[in-house]
N, C-alpha and C positions, 0 to 999 in steps of 0.2 A: 472120429468124423468119417463118415462114408462118402462115397462119390454120389454126386447128384445124378439122378436118372436122366438119360438122354431124351430129348424131345423127338417126336416123329420126324421133324425136319432134319435134325442132326443125324439120325439113323439113315434117312434117305440119302443125305449128302455123303455119308461114309460109304454106302453101297455104290453110289455114283463115282466116288473117288477111286474105289477099288477096281471098278470097271475100266477106268481110263488110265490107271497107273501103269507106267512103263515097267515091264518086267525086266530086271537086270540079270544078265547071265553071270551069276555069282561065281560059279566054278571056273568059268572061262577067265573072268577078271582076276581071280586069285592065282591061276596058273600063269597068266601074263605077268602079273606083278612079281611072282616068285622068280620067273626066269629072267626078266629084265633086271630086277634088283640083284639077282645072282650074277648076271653078266657084268653089271657095274662093279660089283665086288671082285669079280675075276679080273677086270681091268685094273682095279686098285691093287690086287695082289701082284699082277705083272709089273706095275709101277714100283711096288716094294722090291721085287726081285731085281729090277733095273737099278735101283739105288744101291742094293747090296752088292751086285756083281760089277757094276761099272763105276761106282763112286765110293766104294769101300766103306759103306755103312754097315752096321751090324743089324741083326734082326730087331734089337731093342731100339736102335736109333733111327731106323728107316721109316718109322711110323709118322713122325712129324712132317718130313718132306713129302711123304705119300699123300697125307691128308691135304696139305697145301696144294699139291699138284692136282688132286682130284677136284678140289674146290675151284681152282683156277680153270680147269677144263670145263667144269659145269658152267662157270660164269661165261666162258668163251662161247660155248654152245648155246647158252641162253641169249647172248648178244646177237648171235647169228640166226636165232629163231629155231634152232634144231631141238633144243631141250624141251621146248613146248610141245613139239610133236611126240617126243619120247614120253612126256608126262601124260599126254592125251591117250596114248596107246597103253602105257603100263600102269597108270594111276599111282597107287602108293609104292609100287616097285621103284619108281624114280624119285620118290620123296623121302624114303626111309634112309638110304645111305647118305653119307656126308655131302654128296653132290646135291641133294635136295636143299641143304642149307645154302650152298653157293647159289643155286637157282633162285631161292627166295630172296636172298640179299640183293642180287643184281636185278631181279625183276622189279623190286621196289624202286631202285635207282632209275631204271629205264622208264618206268611208268611216270615218274615225277620229274623227268629231266626238263620238261618245258617250263617248270616253275623256277628254274635257275639252278646253279651249282650248289649254292649254300642252302637255301630254303627247300629246294626241290630234291636234289640228289642227296646232299649232306643230311638234311633233316629227315628223310624217309628211308635212307639205306639201312638205318639201324633200328627200324621198327621191330623187325623180327630178330635181327642179329643182336641187338642190345640185350634183350631178355635172355637169349641163349647164352651170351657171353657172361652176363651177371650170374645166371644159374650155374654155369660151368665153373666160374671162379669160386663161387660160394661152396659148391659141392667139393671142389678140390681142397678148399680150406678145411671143411669139416672132415674129410677123409684124412688129410694130413694131421689134423688135431687128434683124431682117434688113433692114428698110427703112433704119434708121438707119445700119447698117454700109455698105449700098450707097450711101447719100448721102455718107457720109464718104469712101468710096473714089472718089467721082465718077462712079459708074456711072449713077446716076439723078439 
């Protein structure tokens, strides 16, 4: 099945659309996202080193409190309205690290707080977080199952 040919009105509309379409500075946006995302990761690495040197964690065990700290910081910055400005400036650079997850969770809670604690905040805080948590738990289960099978077979 082929595409149906476009009518003259559709072609005219496409030309008009291209004329008024906002040109996005792609390279500039990519560079901003790269550096802001990298800076967020740099802060995360500094938090990891803080846990290692000041709280006697190892490199293997410092990951969990680092993630929790970064999510908490993102939620705090979102609550004060700072993370929104970072997101406007950096785009995907602020959404890709784990801080983007914290921002998404708390944004839903803030947006629906007028509907009450249970139906507003409680019902909407897990719109994004719920699917991420379910996918994470399921993925961890599958990886653990594969590892267990490989250990039983003597591969690892």
